[in-house]
C-alpha angles and dihedrals in degrees: 000000000000129000091255092054091052091051091052091049092050090050092052092050090050093052093047089051091052090050091050090050091052091050090049090053091049091049091050091049091050090047091053091049092051091047090052093049091045089051091053093048093050090053093052124104120233092258091050091050090049091050092050090050093047092049090054092047092046091054090054095044101039092095092048092048092051090051092051091049092052091050091050092049092050091049092049092049092050093049092046091050091051091047092049090051091050092051094048095045091049091047093047089060086077089060096053092106123142109235134126134216115285121232136191104273131085124188128218118193117232118208097215147344093267093062090045090054092050090051091052093047130194107326090351094291094139093052091048091050091048093050092047094052097043103032092228133118120243121212119193125179139150094296123096095252141073118224120216113204127193137129088223106080095198091054088048092051092049090050092048093051092045091051092050090051093048092049089058089049122072092204102085111163135124095268092048091046090054091048094050094047092051089050092050092048090053089052094053093087089061090045092052091048092051093047090046091053091050092053096044093046091048087054093047097251120129111159109063125127114270094240090054090048089054090054089050088051088064087067087079090061099041129081132195113203088338093308115121107243094216095054091042091053094050091047093047093048093053091049093047094049090050093051093044091052092053096051097038094247120152101282095194093054091048092047094054093038091056093043094051102032094105099034089117090067092067097041112102103178099060128083127218132041121337088255093055091045091049094049092049092048094050091049089055089055092049096244111173115268095239089060092045088052092058089053092047092050103039093102094043091249086135131029113270111263097189145016088252091061090053091050092051090050092049093048092049091050093049094050096043101041103047115111114276096014098105140030112199102196089061091059092048090052092052091048092050094050092046090051092053092051092045093053093048092046092055093076118097115255095028114131105177136359127199125186119205138174095037089307097310093110119049121181118196120195111199134200105258094211092056103037121047127199094265092052092047095075093046091049093053090050093048092050091049091051093051093047089051091055102039111020129083113229144140121239115345136332119222112206116202117189115202126198118182128180121189131194122190128197127187127204124224116265117258 
């Protein structure tokens, strides 16, 4: 073995010794660390040791827990969605009624040509008197029926009933026509009360004030986008009650909320939207505030304050949005005709205004003690000018102002 070989061997031994020393130092450091940790553990209480163990376990299981939570949430959402569909489908069965949109014409059958001739009168005087008293338009052709046309369903109902009464009576003349129409108008309060009772009883409500029931009776003669308001209300109430029963909401609040939600549409002495008019009217009748709230919120004008408000909104949407329930152009027509009559009625001295022929013919009946013959022509011109500026119409509008003065004398009895 040469000197160089010995030097290499010595160098290898030296390096191995250095490596062993480093390992020894590392082992000693690890030993000290373990001793220190052991010392800490031995000084822990049982609760501290449990907490340390739980912390370590929680770190390991946090991912698994999050996964389980997500799975549970998805399962709950899926089950809730299925349950919601079941509730809505079951509730919508109550809305599976067969009715079509209502329009602006009623028909009255006529037994024969002789009766039709008596209704028309000499030179059409009976028809003119009838249209003037009722504010409707009469259409007569070769068929065995007379059509009564008006955007106002109560006017149309009064005219229909009056025609039926006159057909039974052989005395058809202007004075008799006026008498019958006045009689029918005086009976309308009883008709509205009877119709209101039918609607409220159908909805399961029996203890409302009579004046409020009369307002509800107007539902039968009011349409919303071609949908009869009475039928819509009954349908909505049945749907709302069904949904409320499934989700443990207050059924009585939902029932009354659905029944009264559109009461503002038949109120004529309140300004503002139908919701504002409805809320004010219900407050006058002392209806509980939780029911008033459902009416105030059923178009989402205000945030929902209760589950019952949400149910009323859902029921209204289901009844109104299903295919075939509504017909929008009809509502626009009614609004346009109402606007024309409203503008003409705003002039002083005007008693009654009737719009005919889709708004192209407007007849204004004035108060004879407030408007003289000279003022009559000026009034017709002023109304026409205002309609031209503010009303929506197609073609032209003919405004006819009518002033009638009557004098009655009575002989002594013999």
